[in-house]
N, C-alpha and C positions, 0 to 999 in steps of 0.2 A: 312411403317406401313401397316398392314392388316386391313380389315374392316369386320364387321359382315353383315348379310343380311339386317340389318337396316341402314347400312352405318356408324356405330359407329367404330371409330378407336381403335385398340389395338396393342400392340407391337408384331411384328413377331419374331420368334426365331432368325432371322438373324439381327434384329435391335440392335444398340448399346444401352445399358441401359441408360435411361435418365428419371427417374421416374417423376420429376416435369413437364417436357415438355409433356410427354406422358399422364399424368393425366390431365393436362391443356387442351390438345387436346380433350380428351374424354369428359371433362366437357363442353367444347364449343359445341361439337356435340350433347350432351344430351340436353343442353339448346336450341339449334336450333330446335331439334325435339319436345320439350315440349312447346315452346313459342306459336305456333298456338293454342294449346289446352287451354291455359290460356287467350288468347285474342279472342277466337271464338265469333263471333257475331251471332245474330238471323237473319234468312231470313224469310220475310213475304210471306204468300201465302193465297189465298182465296179458302177455301174448297167449294166443290160443295155439297149441301144439297139435298139428294134424299130420296125416300121412296120405299118400296116394292109394293105399289099401286100407287096412284097419288102423284107426287112430291110436296113437300111444296114450297111456294114462300115467300120470306122475306118481300117484299113490303116496304112501307114508314116507315122511322125512325127505322127500324130494321137493323141489321148488322150481317154479318158473317165474321169472321177473324181468322187467325191462323198464327203461326210462328213455325220455326223448326231450329234445329242445326243438322248437320251431321258430325260425326267423323268416318272416315273409313266406316264400314257397320252399325254403331250404329246411329240411328236417334231418336231424342227426339222431340216430337211434342206437341204443346198446341193449343187450339182453343176455340172459344166461338160463340154461336148463341144467339144474343139478339133479342127477339121478338119485333116487332114494331106494329104500328097501321095497321090494315088491313092485317096482316100476315095470310097467308093461310097455315094451318098445314098439308095438304095433308092427305093421308090415308096409313095405314100400318106401318111397322117398319122403323125407321129412320136410315140413313147412312150419313157419311161425307167422302169425299175423303181424302186420305193421300197425303202428299207433295212428298214423294218418295216411289216408289213401294216397298212393303214388300216382304221378302223371304216367299215363300209359300211352304208348305209341304202337301202332300196328306193326311198325318196323322193329322186330325183335332185337336187331343189332343195337338199337338205341338203348335198350335196357342194359346191354353189355358194357356200355360206356361208363356206368356208375356202379361198379362192383364194390362190395364192402369186404371186410375181413371176417373170418370165423376161425375158431380154434377148438379142436377136438382133443380133450384131455382124458387119457386112460389112466386112472389112478392106480391100477394094479401093475403097471409096467412103466418104470421111470423113463424108458426110452421110447414109449409109444405115444407120441404127441404129433398131431397132424394139423397143418394149416389147411384152411379151406377158403373158398370164395363164397360170399353171401350175394346172391343175385335176386332181383325182384322177379318173382315167378308170375305174378299178375298184379293188378293195382292194389291188392290187399295183403299180399304175403311174400315172404322170402323163402328161397330154397338154398341149399348148401351143396357146393361141389368141392370135392377134395382136391388138394393141390398135388397129390402124389399119383394121380391118374386112376385111383381105385373106383371112382364114380361119384354119384350123388350120395350124400350122407343119408343113412337109413339105419335100420335095426342092427345090421352087421357090417356096415361100412362107415368109417375106415377100419373099425375093429368091432368085436362083439362087446356091446355096452354092458356095464355093470354098475352096482351101487357105488356112489362117490365119483363117478365119471361126470364130466360136464361138457356142454357145448356153449361157447360164448360167441357173440357176434357184435359187429359195429358197422353201421352203414350210414352214409349221407346221401340223400336223394331229393328229388324235386317233388313237391306235393302237387296233387291234381288242381 
C-alpha cells in the first residue's frame, strides 16, 4: 500500500485488488487522524494584562484567566478579566498576552482580517454593555477596539470601570 503526505493508505498500482480491506485500512487511518480533533481539550493560561501607559493591577478578588486550543497553526483563545476590589486600571490602551505567538505580517491590514470578539460588561448599569473587537496588536498580544466608536478599551473607555465589571474576549488566529 502507498500512502499520501498525510499518511493515509491507498492501493498502489501493483497491489492486488481487495476493496473491502483497502477501504477498511483507509477508514481506520482517517479515524486515527480525526480522533484528536474531536477529543481536543482546552489548555489554561494566565494572560498578562498591560497598558500603553501605566500597567493595570488586578488586586484582591479580581481574576484574569484564559484558555486555548491549538490544532496545527489554528489557535482559538478565550479569556476574561474580572475586576476586583482595589483593582488599578492603569493608563492608556489595554492589552492582554496571547497564549501562542501569532503569525505576524508587516502588512497591518492582514491582522485586520482575523478580528475576534470582545465584550465590556458594566455591572453597575444594566444598559451599559459594549461589544468590541479583539485585534492582534503584535505577535504576542491583543488590543480591544469598541464597536460604538468610543475608541480603544482603556481605564475609562467604553465606561469608567469598577468592581465586578469584566472584559471577555474570543479570537481565532494563525500561530507563527
